DRENDO-1510 file (C-alpha; in Angstrom, 1 decimal, always signed):
<recs>
REC; n; res; u; v; w
REC; 1; MET; +71.4; -5.2; +72.3 .
REC; 2; VAL; +71.0; -1.7; +71.1 .
REC; 3; MET; +67.6; -2.1; +70.2 .
REC; 4; GLU; +66.8; -4.2; +73.5 .
REC; 5; ALA; +67.7; -1.1; +76.0 .
REC; 6; LEU; +65.8; +1.5; +73.1 .
REC; 7; LEU; +62.4; -1.0; +74.0 .
REC; 8; ASP; +63.5; -0.9; +78.0 .
REC; 9; ILE; +63.8; +2.9; +77.8 .
REC; 10; GLY; +60.6; +3.3; +75.9 .
REC; 11; ARG; +58.8; +1.0; +78.7 .
REC; 12; PHE; +59.6; +3.7; +81.0 .
REC; 13; PHE; +56.5; +5.7; +79.5 .
REC; 14; VAL; +54.2; +3.1; +79.9 .
REC; 15; ASN; +54.3; +3.5; +84.2 .
REC; 16; PRO; +51.2; +5.8; +84.7 .
REC; 17; LEU; +53.6; +7.3; +87.5 .
REC; 18; LEU; +55.5; +9.4; +85.7 .
REC; 19; TYR; +52.5; +11.1; +84.0 .
REC; 20; ILE; +50.8; +11.6; +87.3 .
REC; 21; ALA; +53.9; +13.2; +88.2 .
REC; 22; LEU; +53.9; +15.4; +85.1 .
REC; 23; LEU; +51.1; +16.8; +85.5 .
REC; 24; ALA; +51.3; +17.8; +89.4 .
REC; 25; ALA; +53.9; +19.6; +89.0 .
REC; 26; ILE; +52.7; +21.4; +85.9 .
REC; 27; LEU; +49.8; +21.6; +88.6 .
REC; 28; LEU; +51.8; +23.2; +91.5 .
REC; 29; GLY; +53.2; +25.6; +89.4 .
REC; 30; TYR; +49.5; +26.7; +88.1 .
REC; 31; PHE; +48.1; +27.0; +92.0 .
REC; 32; ARG; +51.0; +28.7; +93.1 .
REC; 33; VAL; +50.9; +31.5; +91.2 .
REC; 34; LYS; +47.3; +31.7; +91.2 .
REC; 35; LYS; +47.6; +31.9; +95.1 .
REC; 36; GLU; +50.2; +34.6; +94.1 .
REC; 37; ARG; +48.7; +36.7; +91.8 .
REC; 38; LYS; +45.3; +36.6; +94.4 .
REC; 39; LEU; +47.6; +37.6; +97.4 .
REC; 40; PHE; +50.4; +40.5; +95.4 .
REC; 41; ARG; +48.7; +40.9; +92.1 .
REC; 42; THR; +52.2; +39.0; +90.5 .
REC; 43; ARG; +53.2; +36.1; +89.7 .
REC; 44; ILE; +57.2; +35.9; +91.9 .
REC; 45; VAL; +58.7; +32.9; +90.0 .
REC; 46; TRP; +57.4; +31.3; +86.0 .
REC; 47; GLY; +55.1; +28.8; +86.4 .
REC; 48; TRP; +56.6; +26.3; +85.0 .
REC; 49; LYS; +59.1; +26.7; +87.4 .
REC; 50; GLU; +57.9; +23.3; +89.1 .
REC; 51; PHE; +57.9; +21.0; +85.5 .
REC; 52; GLY; +61.0; +22.6; +84.4 .
REC; 53; HIS; +62.5; +21.2; +87.6 .
REC; 54; LEU; +60.7; +18.0; +87.9 .
REC; 55; MET; +63.6; +15.8; +86.6 .
REC; 56; LYS; +66.5; +18.3; +85.9 .
REC; 57; ASP; +67.8; +18.4; +89.3 .
REC; 58; GLY; +67.9; +14.9; +90.3 .
REC; 59; ILE; +69.2; +14.2; +86.8 .
REC; 60; LEU; +72.9; +13.6; +87.4 .
REC; 61; TYR; +72.3; +11.5; +90.8 .
REC; 62; ALA; +69.7; +9.5; +88.9 .
REC; 63; LEU; +72.6; +8.4; +86.4 .
REC; 64; ILE; +74.8; +7.8; +88.9 .
REC; 65; PHE; +72.7; +6.0; +91.3 .
REC; 66; SER; +71.8; +3.3; +88.5 .
REC; 67; VAL; +75.3; +2.6; +87.7 .
REC; 68; LEU; +76.1; +2.1; +90.9 .
REC; 69; PHE; +72.8; -0.1; +91.8 .
REC; 70; SER; +73.7; -2.8; +88.5 .
REC; 71; VAL; +77.5; -2.7; +89.4 .
REC; 72; ILE; +76.9; -3.5; +92.7 .
REC; 73; GLY; +74.0; -5.4; +91.8 .
REC; 74; LEU; +71.0; -4.5; +94.0 .
REC; 75; THR; +68.3; -6.6; +92.4 .
REC; 76; VAL; +64.5; -5.8; +93.4 .
REC; 77; SER; +60.9; -7.6; +93.0 .
REC; 78; LEU; +59.0; -6.8; +90.2 .
REC; 79; GLU; +56.0; -6.8; +92.8 .
REC; 80; TRP; +57.7; -4.1; +95.5 .
REC; 81; LEU; +58.0; -1.7; +91.8 .
REC; 82; VAL; +54.3; -2.0; +90.7 .
REC; 83; ALA; +53.6; -1.9; +94.8 .
REC; 84; LEU; +55.6; +1.0; +94.8 .
REC; 85; SER; +54.2; +2.5; +92.0 .
REC; 86; LEU; +50.7; +2.6; +93.8 .
REC; 87; VAL; +51.5; +4.2; +96.6 .
REC; 88; SER; +53.5; +7.0; +95.3 .
REC; 89; ALA; +50.6; +7.5; +92.6 .
REC; 90; ALA; +48.4; +7.9; +95.6 .
REC; 91; VAL; +50.9; +10.1; +97.6 .
REC; 92; VAL; +51.2; +12.4; +94.6 .
REC; 93; ILE; +47.3; +12.4; +93.6 .
REC; 94; SER; +46.5; +13.7; +97.5 .
REC; 95; GLY; +48.6; +16.1; +97.3 .
REC; 96; ILE; +50.5; +15.9; +100.6 .
REC; 97; TYR; +53.7; +16.0; +100.1 .
REC; 98; TYR; +54.8; +15.3; +103.8 .
REC; 99; LEU; +54.5; +12.0; +103.2 .
REC; 100; ALA; +56.4; +11.9; +99.8 .
REC; 101; SER; +60.0; +11.4; +101.1 .
REC; 102; PHE; +60.9; +8.4; +99.7 .
REC; 103; VAL; +61.1; +6.2; +102.9 .
REC; 104; TYR; +57.5; +6.7; +103.8 .
REC; 105; LEU; +57.1; +5.4; +100.1 .
REC; 106; ALA; +59.5; +2.0; +100.6 .
REC; 107; LEU; +57.9; +1.1; +103.6 .
REC; 108; GLY; +54.3; +1.8; +102.5 .
REC; 109; ALA; +54.6; -0.9; +99.3 .
REC; 110; ILE; +56.1; -3.2; +101.7 .
REC; 111; GLY; +53.2; -2.7; +103.7 .
REC; 112; LEU; +50.7; -2.6; +100.7 .
REC; 113; GLY; +52.0; -6.1; +99.5 .
REC; 114; TRP; +52.1; -8.2; +102.7 .
REC; 115; LEU; +48.6; -6.8; +103.2 .
REC; 116; LEU; +47.6; -7.9; +99.9 .
REC; 117; ALA; +48.8; -11.1; +100.6 .
REC; 118; LYS; +48.0; -11.9; +104.1 .
REC; 119; TYR; +44.0; -11.0; +102.9 .
REC; 120; GLY; +43.7; -12.4; +99.4 .
REC; 121; TRP; +43.3; -9.0; +98.3 .
REC; 122; THR; +43.9; -8.6; +93.9 .
REC; 123; ILE; +44.4; -5.2; +92.4 .
REC; 124; PRO; +43.5; -6.7; +88.6 .
REC; 125; PHE; +45.7; -4.3; +85.6 .
REC; 126; GLY; +44.8; -6.4; +82.9 .
REC; 127; VAL; +48.3; -8.0; +81.9 .
REC; 128; PHE; +48.3; -9.3; +85.1 .
REC; 129; ASP; +46.6; -9.8; +88.8 .
REC; 130; PHE; +49.0; -7.8; +91.4 .
REC; 131; SER; +48.6; -10.0; +94.5 .
REC; 132; GLY; +50.8; -8.8; +96.3 .
REC; 133; TYR; +53.8; -10.7; +97.7 .
REC; 134; ALA; +54.9; -12.2; +100.9 .
REC; 135; VAL; +58.3; -9.5; +102.7 .
REC; 136; ALA; +61.1; -11.7; +101.8 .
REC; 137; TRP; +64.7; -10.5; +103.5 .
REC; 138; ASN; +66.8; -11.5; +100.8 .
REC; 139; TRP; +65.3; -8.5; +99.0 .
REC; 140; LEU; +64.7; -5.6; +102.0 .
REC; 141; LEU; +68.1; -5.2; +101.9 .
REC; 142; PRO; +68.8; -3.6; +98.0 .
REC; 143; VAL; +65.3; -2.1; +98.9 .
REC; 144; ALA; +66.9; -0.4; +102.1 .
REC; 145; LEU; +70.0; +0.6; +100.5 .
REC; 146; ILE; +68.4; +1.9; +97.6 .
REC; 147; THR; +65.8; +4.2; +99.9 .
REC; 148; GLY; +69.0; +5.4; +101.9 .
REC; 149; ALA; +70.4; +6.3; +98.6 .
REC; 150; MET; +67.3; +8.1; +97.3 .
REC; 151; VAL; +66.6; +9.6; +101.4 .
REC; 152; PHE; +70.4; +11.4; +100.8 .
REC; 153; LEU; +69.3; +12.5; +97.3 .
REC; 154; GLU; +66.0; +13.9; +99.0 .
REC; 155; GLY; +68.3; +15.9; +101.3 .
REC; 156; ARG; +70.7; +17.5; +98.6 .
REC; 157; LEU; +67.6; +18.9; +96.7 .
REC; 158; VAL; +66.5; +19.8; +99.4 .
REC; 159; VAL; +69.7; +22.2; +100.8 .
REC; 160; ARG; +69.8; +23.3; +97.0 .
REC; 161; ARG; +66.1; +23.9; +95.9 .
REC; 162; GLY; +64.8; +24.4; +99.6 .
REC; 163; GLU; +63.9; +28.4; +99.5 .
REC; 164; GLU; +63.8; +28.7; +95.7 .
REC; 165; ALA; +60.3; +26.5; +96.4 .
REC; 166; SER; +59.0; +28.9; +98.4 .
REC; 167; SER; +56.6; +31.0; +98.6 .
REC; 168; PRO; +55.4; +34.1; +100.5 .
REC; 169; ARG; +52.2; +33.2; +102.2 .
REC; 170; LEU; +50.2; +36.2; +104.3 .
REC; 171; GLN; +49.3; +35.3; +108.0 .
REC; 172; LYS; +47.4; +37.5; +110.7 .
REC; 173; THR; +49.2; +37.8; +114.1 .
REC; 174; SER; +47.8; +37.1; +117.3 .
REC; 175; ARG; +48.0; +41.4; +117.7 .
REC; 176; GLY; +45.4; +41.6; +114.7 .
REC; 177; GLY; +48.5; +42.9; +112.0 .
REC; 178; THR; +49.9; +40.8; +108.5 .
REC; 179; ALA; +52.6; +39.0; +108.8 .
REC; 180; VAL; +54.5; +36.2; +105.8 .
REC; 181; PHE; +55.5; +32.8; +105.9 .
REC; 182; TYR; +56.7; +30.8; +103.2 .
REC; 183; LYS; +55.2; +27.8; +102.2 .
REC; 184; ALA; +57.6; +25.3; +99.7 .
REC; 185; LYS; +56.5; +22.4; +98.0 .
REC; 186; ARG; +58.3; +20.6; +95.3 .
REC; 187; LEU; +58.1; +17.5; +93.5 .
REC; 188; TRP; +60.5; +15.8; +91.9 .
REC; 189; LEU; +61.0; +12.7; +89.4 .
REC; 190; ILE; +64.4; +10.2; +89.0 .
REC; 191; PRO; +64.4; +7.9; +86.5 .
REC; 192; LEU; +66.2; +5.0; +88.1 .
REC; 193; LEU; +67.4; +2.0; +85.8 .
REC; 194; LEU; +66.9; -1.1; +88.3 .
REC; 195; VAL; +67.6; -4.9; +87.7 .
REC; 196; VAL; +64.9; -7.3; +88.8 .
REC; 197; PRO; +64.6; -11.4; +88.4 .
REC; 198; GLY; +63.3; -12.0; +85.0 .
REC; 199; ASP; +61.2; -15.2; +85.4 .
REC; 200; LEU; +57.6; -13.0; +86.3 .
REC; 201; LEU; +58.5; -10.4; +83.5 .
REC; 202; GLU; +59.3; -13.5; +81.2 .
REC; 203; ALA; +55.7; -15.0; +81.5 .
REC; 204; TYR; +53.6; -11.7; +80.9 .
REC; 205; LEU; +56.3; -9.8; +78.6 .
REC; 206; PRO; +58.7; -12.4; +76.9 .
REC; 207; TYR; +59.9; -9.8; +74.6 .
REC; 208; TRP; +61.4; -7.7; +77.3 .
REC; 209; PRO; +65.1; -7.6; +77.0 .
REC; 210; GLN; +66.8; -10.3; +79.5 .
REC; 211; PHE; +70.3; -11.5; +80.8 .
REC; 212; THR; +70.9; -14.2; +82.7 .
REC; 213; ILE; +73.6; -15.1; +85.0 .
REC; 214; GLY; +74.4; -18.9; +85.7 .
REC; 215; SER; +71.2; -20.4; +86.1 .
REC; 216; THR; +68.8; -17.1; +87.0 .
REC; 217; GLY; +67.9; -14.4; +85.0 .
REC; 218; PHE; +67.9; -10.7; +85.2 .
REC; 219; SER; +65.9; -8.1; +83.5 .
REC; 220; PHE; +66.8; -3.6; +83.7 .
REC; 221; ILE; +63.6; -1.8; +84.4 .
REC; 222; LEU; +63.6; +2.1; +84.0 .
REC; 223; PHE; +61.4; +2.9; +87.1 .
REC; 224; PRO; +60.5; +6.1; +87.7 .
REC; 225; ALA; +61.2; +6.9; +91.3 .
REC; 226; VAL; +59.5; +10.5; +92.6 .
REC; 227; ILE; +60.5; +12.5; +95.6 .
REC; 228; GLY; +58.1; +14.7; +97.0 .
REC; 229; PHE; +58.7; +17.6; +100.1 .
REC; 230; GLN; +56.8; +20.0; +101.5 .
REC; 231; GLY; +57.7; +22.2; +104.8 .
REC; 232; LYS; +56.7; +25.8; +106.6 .
REC; 233; ALA; +59.2; +28.8; +107.2 .
REC; 234; ARG; +58.0; +31.0; +109.8 .
REC; 235; ARG; +60.4; +32.0; +112.5 .
REC; 236; THR; +63.3; +31.2; +110.3 .
REC; 237; LEU; +64.0; +32.5; +106.6 .
REC; 238; PRO; +64.3; +29.5; +104.1 .
REC; 239; ALA; +67.6; +30.6; +103.2 .
REC; 240; TYR; +68.6; +29.3; +106.5 .
REC; 241; LEU; +66.0; +26.8; +107.7 .
REC; 242; TYR; +66.0; +24.7; +104.3 .
REC; 243; PRO; +70.3; +23.8; +104.1 .
REC; 244; GLN; +69.8; +23.1; +107.7 .
REC; 245; LEU; +67.4; +20.8; +107.2 .
REC; 246; GLY; +68.0; +19.0; +103.9 .
REC; 247; THR; +71.5; +18.7; +105.8 .
REC; 248; ARG; +69.6; +16.5; +108.3 .
REC; 249; ILE; +67.7; +14.6; +105.9 .
REC; 250; TRP; +70.5; +13.6; +103.5 .
REC; 251; MET; +72.6; +12.6; +107.2 .
REC; 252; LEU; +69.3; +10.4; +107.8 .
REC; 253; GLY; +69.7; +8.7; +104.3 .
REC; 254; LEU; +73.8; +7.9; +104.7 .
REC; 255; LEU; +72.2; +6.0; +108.2 .
REC; 256; ILE; +70.0; +4.5; +106.9 .
REC; 257; MET; +72.3; +2.5; +104.2 .
REC; 258; ILE; +74.6; +1.9; +107.4 .
REC; 259; LEU; +72.2; +0.5; +109.4 .
REC; 260; ALA; +70.4; -1.5; +106.2 .
REC; 261; LEU; +74.5; -3.3; +105.8 .
REC; 262; PHE; +74.2; -5.0; +109.1 .
REC; 263; SER; +71.0; -6.9; +107.6 .
REC; 264; TYR; +74.4; -9.3; +107.1 .
REC; 265; LEU; +75.1; -9.9; +110.4 .
REC; 266; TRP; +70.8; -10.0; +111.3 .
REC; 267; GLN; +68.7; -10.2; +108.4 .
REC; 268; PRO; +65.5; -8.2; +109.7 .
REC; 269; MET; +68.3; -5.1; +109.8 .
REC; 270; ALA; +67.5; -4.3; +106.8 .
REC; 271; LEU; +63.5; -3.8; +107.8 .
REC; 272; ALA; +64.4; -2.2; +111.2 .
REC; 273; ALA; +66.6; +0.2; +109.3 .
REC; 274; LEU; +63.5; +1.3; +106.9 .
REC; 275; LEU; +61.2; +1.7; +110.0 .
REC; 276; ALA; +64.5; +3.9; +112.0 .
REC; 277; GLY; +64.1; +6.1; +108.9 .
REC; 278; ALA; +60.6; +6.5; +108.6 .
REC; 279; ILE; +60.6; +7.4; +112.0 .
REC; 280; GLY; +63.5; +9.9; +111.7 .
REC; 281; ARG; +61.8; +11.7; +108.7 .
REC; 282; MET; +58.9; +12.2; +110.5 .
REC; 283; VAL; +61.1; +13.5; +113.8 .
REC; 284; LEU; +62.5; +16.2; +111.6 .
REC; 285; SER; +59.5; +17.4; +109.8 .
REC; 286; ILE; +57.8; +17.3; +113.4 .
REC; 287; ILE; +60.8; +19.1; +115.2 .
REC; 288; ALA; +60.4; +21.8; +111.8 .
REC; 289; LEU; +57.1; +22.3; +112.8 .
REC; 290; ILE; +57.0; +22.7; +115.8 .
REC; 291; ASN; +59.6; +25.2; +115.5 .
REC; 292; GLU; +58.6; +26.8; +113.4 .
REC; 293; ASN; +55.2; +27.8; +114.5 .
REC; 294; LYS; +56.3; +29.2; +117.6 .
REC; 295; GLY; +58.1; +32.1; +118.3 .
REC; 296; ASN; +57.9; +35.5; +116.1 .
REC; 297; HIS; +57.7; +35.6; +112.4 .
REC; 298; ALA; +61.1; +36.1; +110.6 .
REC; 299; VAL; +59.2; +38.7; +108.2 .
REC; 300; ALA; +56.6; +41.3; +109.5 .
REC; 301; PRO; +56.1; +44.7; +109.2 .
REC; 302; GLN; +59.1; +46.9; +111.2 .
REC; 303; THR; +59.5; +50.4; +112.7 .
REC; 304; THR; +63.0; +51.2; +111.3 .
REC; 305; GLY; +61.9; +50.2; +107.7 .
REC; 306; VAL; +60.4; +48.4; +104.4 .
REC; 307; MET; +60.8; +44.7; +104.8 .
REC; 308; ILE; +61.2; +42.7; +101.6 .
REC; 309; VAL; +58.8; +39.3; +101.3 .
REC; 310; ASP; +60.2; +38.5; +98.1 .
REC; 311; VAL; +62.1; +39.9; +94.7 .
REC; 312; LEU; +60.7; +39.0; +91.3 .
REC; 313; ALA; +62.4; +37.4; +89.4 .
REC; 314; ASP; +64.9; +39.1; +86.7 .
REC; 315; SER; +63.6; +42.5; +88.3 .
REC; 316; PRO; +65.9; +45.6; +88.8 .
REC; 317; ALA; +65.6; +44.3; +92.9 .
REC; 318; GLU; +67.2; +41.1; +91.7 .
REC; 319; LYS; +70.0; +42.3; +89.9 .
REC; 320; MET; +70.4; +44.9; +92.6 .
REC; 321; GLY; +71.2; +41.4; +95.4 .
REC; 322; LEU; +67.9; +42.3; +97.5 .
REC; 323; VAL; +67.2; +39.2; +99.1 .
REC; 324; ARG; +63.9; +38.1; +101.1 .
REC; 325; GLY; +64.1; +39.2; +104.8 .
REC; 326; GLU; +66.5; +42.7; +104.3 .
REC; 327; ILE; +65.1; +45.6; +105.1 .
REC; 328; ILE; +65.1; +48.8; +102.7 .
REC; 329; ARG; +65.7; +52.2; +105.4 .
REC; 330; LYS; +66.3; +54.8; +103.0 .
REC; 331; VAL; +65.4; +55.4; +99.2 .
REC; 332; ASN; +67.4; +57.8; +97.7 .
REC; 333; GLY; +68.5; +59.7; +100.9 .
REC; 334; LEU; +64.8; +59.4; +102.5 .
REC; 335; THR; +63.9; +57.2; +105.6 .
REC; 336; VAL; +60.8; +54.8; +104.8 .
REC; 337; THR; +59.0; +53.2; +107.0 .
REC; 338; ASN; +55.5; +51.5; +105.1 .
REC; 339; GLU; +55.4; +50.5; +101.7 .
REC; 340; ALA; +53.5; +54.4; +100.6 .
REC; 341; GLU; +56.9; +55.8; +101.6 .
REC; 342; LEU; +58.8; +53.3; +99.9 .
REC; 343; TYR; +57.2; +54.1; +96.1 .
REC; 344; GLU; +57.2; +58.0; +96.8 .
REC; 345; ALA; +60.7; +58.2; +97.6 .
REC; 346; ILE; +61.7; +56.1; +94.7 .
REC; 347; GLN; +59.9; +58.8; +92.4 .
REC; 348; VAL; +62.5; +61.3; +93.6 .
REC; 349; ASN; +65.2; +60.4; +91.4 .
REC; 350; ALA; +64.1; +59.7; +87.4 .
REC; 351; ALA; +67.9; +58.8; +86.7 .
REC; 352; HIS; +68.3; +56.3; +89.4 .
REC; 353; CYS; +67.8; +54.4; +92.8 .
REC; 354; ARG; +69.8; +54.4; +95.6 .
REC; 355; LEU; +68.5; +52.0; +98.8 .
REC; 356; GLU; +70.4; +52.0; +102.7 .
REC; 357; VAL; +69.7; +48.1; +103.0 .
REC; 358; LEU; +69.8; +46.6; +106.6 .
REC; 359; ASP; +70.4; +42.7; +105.3 .
REC; 360; HIS; +70.1; +39.7; +107.9 .
REC; 361; ASN; +73.5; +40.4; +109.7 .
REC; 362; LYS; +72.3; +43.9; +110.8 .
REC; 363; GLU; +74.4; +45.3; +108.4 .
REC; 364; MET; +74.1; +48.3; +106.3 .
REC; 365; ARG; +75.3; +48.2; +102.3 .
REC; 366; LEU; +74.4; +50.7; +99.8 .
REC; 367; ARG; +72.5; +49.0; +96.4 .
REC; 368; GLN; +71.5; +51.5; +93.2 .
REC; 369; HIS; +70.2; +51.1; +89.8 .
REC; 370; VAL; +68.8; +53.1; +87.3 .
REC; 371; ILE; +65.0; +53.5; +87.0 .
REC; 372; PHE; +62.2; +55.4; +85.4 .
REC; 373; ARG; +59.8; +57.7; +86.5 .
REC; 374; HIS; +56.6; +56.4; +87.0 .
REC; 375; ASP; +57.9; +52.8; +86.8 .
REC; 376; HIS; +58.2; +52.2; +90.1 .
REC; 377; TYR; +56.8; +48.8; +89.8 .
REC; 378; ARG; +59.4; +47.9; +87.6 .
REC; 379; LEU; +61.9; +47.5; +90.6 .
REC; 380; GLY; +60.3; +44.1; +91.4 .
REC; 381; LEU; +59.8; +44.4; +95.2 .
REC; 382; ILE; +57.0; +42.2; +97.4 .
REC; 383; VAL; +56.8; +44.2; +101.0 .
REC; 384; VAL; +55.3; +43.5; +104.1 .
</recs>
C-alpha cells in the first residue's frame, strides 16, 4: 500500500500543468522586479516571492479539501481532469489571470469536452487520444462542489495575499501629473487528491493504484489544480480593496456549493450553480474594475506632505511601521512637501530619523529610527 501511494504521488509530477505553473510563477516575479527597477530603480519585494508562495499559501487547504472530498465520496471523471489541465495550461500561458478563477477553468473544461465530443474532434496524447465526453449529471455535482470549495479558497487567498501581491505602477493623471495605481497578479498551485472511476485508468495504465467498492473500481489522482488572480487598485488602497473583494469571492464559493446541493432535487442545478458562479465572479471583477477606474487616485502628490507609494522589504521604513498611502508631514522637525525636501531633512540628524506621519485615518503619529549620514536611501521608502 505504501509503495502504491508513493507511485500515486509520483505521477503528480507527470502532469505538464505542474511545470507550466512553476515556470509561470518564476516569470511573474521576474517581470514584476524588472518593472519595479525600471520605474523606481529598485525592487520592492524579493523576486522569488511568487514562486515561494505558489504552493505554500494553499497547502493546508489542499490537505483539508483532499480529505473532505475523499471522505464524502466526490468522484470526478478522468476526462474532465484532462480537459481541466488543457484549459488551465492555456490560461496560465496566456497570462490573463482575470480568467484563472477556478470556476472559469472548471466550466471551460466542461465546455471543451462537450465540443470535442459534439464535433468528433480528437487531441492525441500518445498514450491515449482525448475525444471529449458527453455531459453527465452524475459527475457534475462533484465538479460543482469542488469548484465551490476552490472559489472559497480563492477568496481566502485574495483576502490574505491580495495586498502583498500588489506592485505599484506610475500613471499620468487627467491634469498631466503623475499618480500611482497597484497591479496585483498571483498564481497558486493546489495539489488535490481526487477520486476517479478506475475503468479508464485500468485500460491505459494497468499499474495505477486502484481500489474497489462493490463492483466499481476507483483510483486516486494527485492533481495540480491552479488558481490565478489579477486585480487593479487605483481609487482604493490594496489594504482595503482586496480584503473586501476576497470576502465577496469566498462568499460566492459558498453560494456555488449551496446551489449545487439542490441538484439532489433537480439534477441540472449542478450546471446552473457553475454558470451562476461564473457570472457572479465576472460581475465581481467588472464592478471592482469600474469602481477603481473612476474618481481620484488614492496615491498621488499631496500639498500637505510626501505620500508613501511603497515600503521596501526589511528596510528601516518597514521596521518603523510605515505603510502605503500614509503621508509624511515632517522629518526631524522640518516640513516636507516633495522627495527632495524629504531626503534633505533626513540628513539634518545623523543619529536618527524622526517622522511625523499622517495615517489612513488622518491621525498624526510619530515614528523614528537610527540612520547614518549620507545613507538616506536605506530608509527604504518609495514616494510620489
